[in-house]
C-alpha positions in Angstrom: -25.2 -38.2 -212.6 -22.9 -35.4 -211.9 -19.2 -36.0 -211.8 -19.1 -36.2 -208.1 -21.7 -39.1 -208.4 -19.6 -41.0 -210.6 -16.5 -40.6 -208.7 -18.3 -41.9 -205.4 -20.4 -44.6 -207.4 -17.2 -45.7 -208.8 -15.1 -46.3 -205.5 -18.1 -47.9 -203.7 -18.4 -50.2 -206.5 -15.0 -51.0 -207.0 -14.0 -51.3 -203.0 -17.3 -52.8 -201.9 -18.0 -50.8 -198.9 -18.4 -47.1 -197.6 -15.7 -47.3 -195.4 -12.9 -48.6 -198.1 -14.3 -45.9 -200.5 -13.9 -43.0 -198.0 -10.3 -44.3 -197.4 -9.5 -44.6 -201.2 -11.0 -40.9 -201.9 -9.7 -39.6 -198.7 -13.0 -38.3 -197.6 -15.4 -39.3 -194.5 -17.9 -42.1 -194.5 -21.0 -39.7 -194.0 -20.1 -37.6 -196.9 -19.5 -41.0 -199.1 -22.9 -42.3 -197.6 -24.7 -38.6 -198.7 -23.5 -38.4 -201.9 -24.3 -41.8 -202.8 -27.9 -41.5 -201.5 -28.1 -38.4 -203.4 -27.2 -40.3 -206.7 -30.1 -43.0 -206.0 -32.4 -40.3 -205.4 -31.9 -38.5 -208.5 -31.6 -41.7 -210.6 -35.0 -43.1 -208.8 -33.3 -46.8 -208.4 -30.9 -48.3 -205.9 -27.4 -48.7 -206.8 -26.4 -51.1 -204.0 -28.5 -53.3 -201.8 -26.9 -53.5 -198.1 -26.1 -57.1 -196.8 -24.0 -57.9 -193.7 -22.2 -54.4 -193.6 -21.4 -55.1 -197.2 -22.8 -53.2 -200.1 -24.0 -55.3 -203.1 -24.5 -53.8 -206.5 -27.7 -54.3 -208.2 -28.0 -55.1 -211.8 -28.6 -51.7 -212.7 -25.4 -50.7 -210.8 -23.4 -53.4 -212.9 -24.9 -52.1 -216.2 -23.7 -48.4 -215.0 -20.4 -49.1 -214.0 -18.8 -50.0 -217.4 -20.0 -46.1 -218.5 -18.9 -44.9 -215.3 -15.4 -46.3 -215.6 -15.2 -45.2 -218.9 -16.0 -41.7 -217.5 -13.7 -42.3 -214.5 -10.9 -43.2 -217.0 -11.0 -40.1 -219.4 -11.2 -37.9 -216.2 -8.0 -39.4 -215.0 -6.7 -38.7 -218.3 -7.8 -35.3 -218.1 -6.2 -34.9 -214.7 -2.8 -36.1 -215.9 -2.8 -34.0 -219.2 -3.5 -31.1 -217.0 -0.7 -31.3 -214.9 1.7 -32.6 -217.8 0.8 -29.2 -219.5 1.6 -27.4 -216.3 5.1 -29.1 -215.9 6.1 -28.4 -219.5 8.7 -25.8 -220.0 10.5 -26.6 -223.3 7.7 -27.4 -225.5 5.8 -30.8 -226.0 6.0 -33.0 -229.3 3.5 -36.0 -230.0 4.9 -38.5 -232.5 3.5 -41.3 -234.2 5.6 -43.9 -235.6 5.0 -47.3 -237.6 5.4 -50.1 -235.1 8.9 -51.2 -236.1 10.3 -47.7 -235.7 8.9 -47.8 -232.3 11.2 -51.0 -230.9 14.2 -49.0 -231.3 14.6 -46.1 -233.8 11.9 -43.8 -232.6 13.2 -44.2 -228.8 16.7 -43.9 -229.8 15.6 -40.6 -231.6 13.8 -39.1 -228.6 16.7 -39.8 -226.3 18.7 -38.2 -228.2 16.4 -35.2 -229.0 16.2 -34.5 -225.1 19.6 -34.7 -224.5 20.1 -31.9 -226.7 16.9 -30.6 -225.3 16.3 -31.9 -222.0 13.1 -29.6 -221.2 11.2 -31.0 -224.3 8.6 -33.7 -223.3 7.3 -36.3 -226.0 4.5 -38.5 -226.4 4.9 -41.4 -228.8 2.2 -43.5 -230.6 2.6 -46.5 -232.9 0.3 -46.0 -236.0 -0.2 -48.4 -238.8 0.0 -46.7 -242.3 -3.6 -46.3 -243.0 -4.0 -44.2 -239.4 -1.3 -41.5 -240.5 -3.1 -38.9 -242.3 -6.2 -39.3 -239.8 -3.8 -38.5 -236.8 -2.5 -35.4 -238.1 -6.0 -34.3 -239.5 -7.5 -34.8 -236.2 -4.8 -33.3 -234.4 -3.5 -36.1 -232.5 -0.1 -36.0 -233.4 2.2 -33.1 -234.5 4.3 -35.3 -236.9 4.4 -39.1 -237.9 7.1 -41.5 -239.4 5.9 -43.6 -241.6 5.8 -44.8 -245.6 5.8 -42.1 -248.1 2.0 -41.0 -248.9 1.7 -41.5 -252.6 -1.8 -39.9 -253.4 -2.1 -36.2 -253.5 -2.4 -35.0 -250.0 -1.8 -31.5 -248.3 0.4 -32.7 -246.0 4.3 -31.9 -245.8 6.3 -34.7 -246.4 10.1 -34.8 -245.7 12.3 -38.1 -246.2 14.3 -39.5 -243.5 15.4 -42.5 -244.7 14.3 -46.1 -246.2 12.9 -49.1 -244.9 14.4 -52.4 -246.5 13.2 -56.0 -246.2 16.0 -58.8 -245.1 15.2 -62.5 -245.3 14.7 -64.3 -242.0 15.8 -68.1 -242.1 17.4 -70.4 -239.3 21.0 -70.0 -239.1 22.9 -72.0 -241.5 20.3 -72.5 -243.8 22.2 -70.0 -246.4 25.9 -71.0 -245.2 27.3 -68.9 -242.1 27.4 -65.3 -242.1 24.9 -62.7 -242.7 25.4 -62.0 -246.7 23.0 -61.3 -249.0 20.8 -64.1 -250.9 19.1 -63.9 -254.3 15.3 -63.4 -253.7 14.7 -66.4 -256.2 15.7 -68.7 -253.3 12.3 -68.5 -251.9 10.9 -70.2 -254.9 9.0 -73.4 -253.9 10.5 -73.1 -250.1 8.3 -73.1 -247.0 7.5 -69.3 -246.4 5.6 -67.3 -243.9 3.5 -64.7 -245.8 2.8 -61.3 -244.6 -0.7 -59.8 -245.0 -1.8 -56.2 -244.3 1.7 -55.3 -243.3 1.9 -52.0 -245.1 3.7 -50.6 -248.5 7.2 -52.6 -247.7 5.2 -55.7 -247.9 3.3 -54.6 -250.6 6.8 -53.7 -252.8 7.9 -57.5 -251.8 4.4 -59.1 -252.9 4.8 -56.9 -256.2 8.5 -57.8 -256.8 8.0 -61.5 -256.3 5.3 -61.2 -259.0 7.6 -59.3 -261.3 10.1 -62.0 -261.1 7.6 -64.8 -260.9 8.8 -66.2 -257.7 6.4 -68.3 -255.9 7.0 -69.2 -252.2 5.1 -71.9 -250.7 3.0 -70.3 -248.3 2.6 -72.4 -245.2 1.3 -69.6 -243.0 0.1 -66.0 -243.6 1.0 -63.6 -240.8 -0.6 -59.9 -240.1 2.9 -59.2 -238.2 6.4 -59.4 -238.6 6.6 -60.4 -234.8 4.7 -63.5 -235.3 6.3 -64.3 -238.3 9.7 -64.6 -236.9 8.2 -66.6 -234.1 7.1 -69.1 -236.7 10.6 -69.2 -238.4 12.0 -70.3 -235.2 9.5 -72.5 -234.7 10.8 -74.3 -238.0 8.0 -73.4 -240.3 9.9 -72.2 -243.2 11.3 -68.5 -243.6 10.0 -64.9 -243.8 11.0 -61.4 -244.5 10.8 -58.7 -241.9 11.7 -54.9 -241.9 15.4 -54.4 -241.3 14.4 -52.3 -238.0 12.5 -55.1 -236.8 15.0 -57.7 -237.3 17.5 -55.3 -235.3 15.3 -54.9 -232.5 14.3 -58.7 -232.3 17.2 -60.6 -233.6 18.0 -63.9 -232.1 20.9 -66.2 -232.1 19.5 -69.2 -233.8 18.1 -67.1 -236.8 20.2 -65.5 -239.7 19.2 -62.1 -241.4 20.6 -61.9 -245.3 19.7 -58.8 -247.4 18.0 -59.6 -250.5 19.2 -59.3 -253.9 17.6 -57.3 -255.7 17.2 -55.1 -252.3 13.2 -54.5 -251.5 12.9 -51.1 -250.2 10.5 -48.2 -249.5 10.9 -44.5 -248.5 10.2 -43.5 -244.9 8.8 -39.8 -244.4 8.4 -37.5 -241.7 4.8 -36.1 -242.6 2.9 -33.1 -241.0 0.4 -30.8 -241.7 0.9 -27.1 -243.6 1.8 -24.7 -240.9 2.1 -27.1 -238.2 2.0 -25.1 -234.9 4.9 -27.4 -233.5 7.4 -27.0 -236.1 10.1 -25.3 -234.1 10.4 -29.0 -232.4 9.4 -31.0 -235.5 12.4 -29.9 -237.6 15.2 -30.6 -235.2 13.4 -34.1 -234.1 13.2 -34.7 -238.0 16.8 -34.4 -238.4 17.9 -36.4 -235.5 15.6 -39.3 -236.8 17.4 -39.1 -240.2 20.5 -39.7 -238.6 19.6 -42.4 -236.3 17.6 -44.1 -239.4 21.1 -43.7 -241.9 22.9 -45.6 -239.3 23.8 -49.1 -240.6 21.8 -51.9 -239.7 23.3 -53.9 -236.8 21.7 -56.9 -237.1 23.3 -57.0 -240.7 26.9 -55.5 -239.7 27.8 -58.2 -237.2 28.4 -62.1 -237.4 25.8 -64.1 -235.1 27.5 -65.8 -232.2 28.6 -69.4 -232.6 
C-alpha cells in the first residue's frame, strides 16, 4: 500500500463512510472512492463491504487497520517534527530526566532557561536509570539528568546535585513538625517497601542491611507514588526522594529527614562532543541551581 492508500483507508475506517472521510481529509468524495478502489485492486481483496450506504470493514480491514494506524501515527509525528524544526530559531534541546525530577525540578529548570533564552525549544522525556545510556547512544536525548553511572562508560558526567530520601509517615507519628528521625525507627514497623526504584532505593536497602534494621514490609511498591498513596491509606510508612515528596506533599502526611542521611549523586550525562553542547552547558547550570535550592516540603511546618 502506498502512503496515500493508507491515509484514505485510515480515514474511511475511522469515519465509516466515503463522505465523512472526504470531509475529514478536505478532498472530494470521488477522489476518496478512486483511491480506495485502487488500494483494493492492488491488494487483491475487499477492505469494505457496501451495506445501506455505509462501508462495513471486512476482517482483512480490521487486521490491517492496526498496522495502518501505527504508520498513520508515525506520519503525523513526522509532519509535526518537520513543522517544529522549521520553527526553531534559538536551538532545540532534548532532555531525559528521572520521573521524580520530571514532576517539579526539570519543568522549573526549563522555565528558567527559556526566560533567559526565549527562542530555545525543549523536548522532555522521563527515563528510568537503566534507560539513560541507551537514550544517549541512540541519539534520543542530548542530555540526561539522573543517578551517576558507576561502571566504566565513555559518557561525560557533570555533578548537578544529590537526591536524598525522606521518611513519609502519617502526620503526628513522630511528633509535630518535620524534624529528622533516626533510621532505626523503621525496625519492626509496618513499611511499604520499594522494588526496582533505582540506585537511591538500593542505597537505602544497603543501609538497612548494614545497620541490621528490619522493617515489617507489608506491601512492596514499584513506584514512590503508589507507596505514598498506601501511607495515606494507613498501611504504614515509606521513604521517597525529596523531589517527589515536594511535588506530591499532602497535609495529612509528615516528611522527615533520616539520620544518617541517605543520598545518591545526580549527574548530567551526555556523549563526548555532543552536538548540542552550547545549549547543554547553560541548561546544566540552571538545573544545578534549581536542585541546590532548599527542599520546600522539609522547610515548612504542615498546616494544622
